[in-house]
C-alpha positions in Angstrom: -10.3 228.0 20.3 -13.1 225.5 19.4 -13.5 222.1 20.9 -14.1 219.2 18.6 -17.4 217.4 19.2 -17.9 213.8 18.3 -21.3 212.2 17.6 -22.1 209.3 19.9 -25.6 208.5 18.6 -29.1 209.9 18.6 -27.9 213.5 18.3 -25.7 213.3 21.3 -22.1 214.7 21.2 -19.1 214.6 23.5 -16.0 216.8 23.5 -13.3 214.7 22.0 -10.5 216.0 24.2 -12.3 215.0 27.4 -12.7 211.3 26.6 -10.0 209.1 28.0 -11.4 205.7 27.2 -14.0 203.9 25.0 -14.7 200.5 26.3 -16.9 197.5 25.4 -19.5 197.1 28.2 -19.7 193.3 28.6 -17.0 192.6 31.2 -17.8 192.4 34.9 -15.5 195.3 35.8 -17.3 197.6 33.2 -20.7 196.6 34.7 -19.4 197.6 38.2 -18.0 200.8 36.8 -21.5 201.6 35.3 -23.2 200.8 38.6 -20.8 202.9 40.7 -21.2 205.9 38.3 -25.0 205.5 38.6 -24.9 205.5 42.4 -22.7 208.6 42.6 -24.5 210.6 39.9 -21.8 210.4 37.3 -23.6 208.3 34.7 -24.9 209.8 31.5 -27.2 207.5 29.5 -27.1 208.5 25.8 -28.6 205.2 24.5 -32.2 206.5 24.2 -33.4 203.2 25.6 -31.3 201.0 23.3 -28.8 198.4 24.3 -25.5 199.8 25.6 -22.7 199.0 23.1 -20.0 201.3 24.3 -18.9 203.0 27.5 -17.0 206.3 27.4 -15.0 207.5 30.4 -14.2 211.2 30.6 -11.3 213.0 32.4 -13.9 214.3 34.9 -14.7 210.6 35.8 -18.1 210.7 34.2 -19.3 207.5 32.5 -21.3 207.9 29.3 -23.3 205.1 27.7 -23.7 204.9 24.0 -25.7 202.6 21.7 -23.1 202.9 19.0 -20.3 200.2 18.6 -17.0 201.2 20.1 -15.2 200.7 16.7 -17.6 203.2 15.1 -17.0 205.8 17.8 -13.3 205.4 17.4 -13.6 205.9 13.7 -15.5 209.1 14.3 -12.8 210.3 16.7 -10.1 209.7 14.1 -12.1 211.3 11.4 -12.5 208.2 9.2 -16.3 208.4 9.4 -18.6 211.5 9.1 -20.0 212.8 12.4 -23.6 213.1 11.0 
């Protein structure tokens, strides 16, 4: 029983079934969510130093930052775009 991995940029992958939300990072609540996750050790920065363009929230309450646009990640989740 394999788990489907989705590419979120720069060779980083997430387990598709664990992601509960893909959010644009510009709103104030999302900035607070990012800071709270950082303070509690639940933040995973997968941007490789680039600008954060998407925030992924997992079912374990971890917050993952990606430099890929949310729309692109959603397309990868739905299989409309190659994962490579």
